[in-house]
Steps between C-alpha positions, in 0.01 A plus 500: 500500500618851425417802715577866459571707810514878461434827681357777284340840543153583362663645187688173439841622616736231631828694482679831461867540410562132569345505848160442655357849558356410841617335820230278649645264764171306524512430127861381525392273786211368288743433212735312732222293656359409157830412332704341781614146406369555146657542156520846344577639157601860441688705247864589537427865585258396775755257643774763485265747676452249783876445501519146637300177509189508716546256789329160481394537137631365170518781242518483123644820353380563145757670278580517129869491596587130483838570663349659811582322822479571870726369777230282656427127478252391230252383764478866611538701175475373145524723193262411214468665160143403410172420672410186302666246731353668809151514349508133399633397842258700716186549290351158582688447827368512855816695583469879471726736307465864612562764232645803681572756227599722343252625246647312201505172694138548609408561135681186381329276757155666478334234279618221732414641843243300698481730804555872543595626847472876466572747779285795395673800661240761597704807402595593144870543432686642203714244325658377182430126527149358476329168556342361181126547451286209614171371364319473834204328330723192469582507872306393807563673833610230743586712803546859615714598798487863615786693656525869586688605185413224252271206431620160386275371224543134406351402165488162330489486123182347363600224259276386216424130516 
């Protein structure tokens, strides 16, 4: 199964100048709780922004640079240059793959995502990086969790039988 986890403002902003334009400790805690002991995929810029592997998670770093490597064991960080192998491995699996950004990686995985975990930040922020548009008619709201500064909306994709 493939899930997308993202925090975005009402105007779709997810980043500004390579950074998240807000600091919401409760959202970071939610991200940690959701992804701990799970497998993640993110783009190289997102990984470089974080700066190091997230503890207790396996991370695939998506990059067009086939020579890119990081000084971490392959059970912690693995560089991949396409999504096909990940999609075929996780799409029909009971194991979850969490897509963690950035915008281009979200766009690549969009057709394959089974669950969207979206932290809807209450305040609008200016930015230069946006989450792709979603067709909410193809999604079913599974759960909503409210916090002071954001709401976590969990949607499952409706699949045609």
